C-alpha positions in Angstrom: 11.3 -23.7 -24.3 12.6 -22.3 -27.5 16.1 -23.7 -28.2 17.4 -20.2 -29.1 16.0 -18.8 -25.9 17.6 -21.6 -23.9 21.0 -20.5 -25.3 20.6 -17.1 -23.6 20.5 -18.7 -20.2 23.9 -20.4 -21.0 25.6 -17.1 -21.5 28.0 -15.8 -18.9 26.9 -12.9 -16.7 29.0 -10.5 -18.7 27.4 -11.7 -21.9 23.9 -11.5 -20.5 24.5 -7.9 -19.3 25.8 -7.0 -22.8 22.8 -8.6 -24.4 20.4 -6.6 -22.1 22.3 -3.4 -23.0 22.1 -4.1 -26.7 18.4 -4.9 -26.5 17.7 -1.7 -24.5 19.7 0.4 -27.0 17.7 -1.2 -29.9 14.4 -0.3 -28.2 15.6 3.3 -27.4 16.4 3.8 -31.1 12.6 3.8 -31.8 11.0 5.9 -29.0 7.9 6.6 -31.2 7.1 2.9 -31.2 7.1 2.5 -27.4 3.5 2.6 -26.3 2.5 5.1 -23.6 -0.8 4.0 -22.0 -3.6 6.5 -21.2 -3.2 6.1 -17.5 0.6 6.9 -17.8 -0.2 10.0 -19.8 -2.8 11.0 -17.2 -0.3 10.5 -14.4 2.4 12.6 -16.2 -0.2 15.4 -16.7 -1.2 15.2 -13.1 2.5 15.4 -11.9 3.2 18.3 -14.3 0.2 20.3 -13.1 1.2 19.8 -9.5 4.8 20.9 -10.3 3.6 23.9 -12.2 1.5 24.9 -9.2 4.5 24.6 -6.9 7.8 24.5 -8.7 9.7 24.5 -5.4 8.2 21.1 -4.6 10.5 19.2 -6.9 14.2 18.2 -6.5 17.1 18.7 -8.7 18.7 15.6 -10.2 21.7 16.1 -8.0 19.6 16.3 -4.9 17.6 13.2 -5.8 20.8 11.2 -6.5 22.2 12.3 -3.1 19.0 11.4 -1.3 19.0 7.9 -2.9 22.7 7.4 -2.2 22.3 8.4 1.4 19.7 5.7 1.9 22.3 3.1 0.8 20.2 1.7 -2.0 21.9 -1.1 -3.7 24.4 -1.5 -0.9 
């Protein structure tokens, strides 16, 4: 294994979490370079069309969060 990569596994949990956050932030700075595959575009188009046919079928973000929390995810 790459010696530099091995060092990552020696980090504390807190340091690993910070590294993941820093990596994610660096990726998010370049959204136009994140590939979106054709099947993903097709799925998004399908979901948008279904929503536009029946806008009441969706949930608000608040309702979705409440539904997730009520199922004790992550508990």
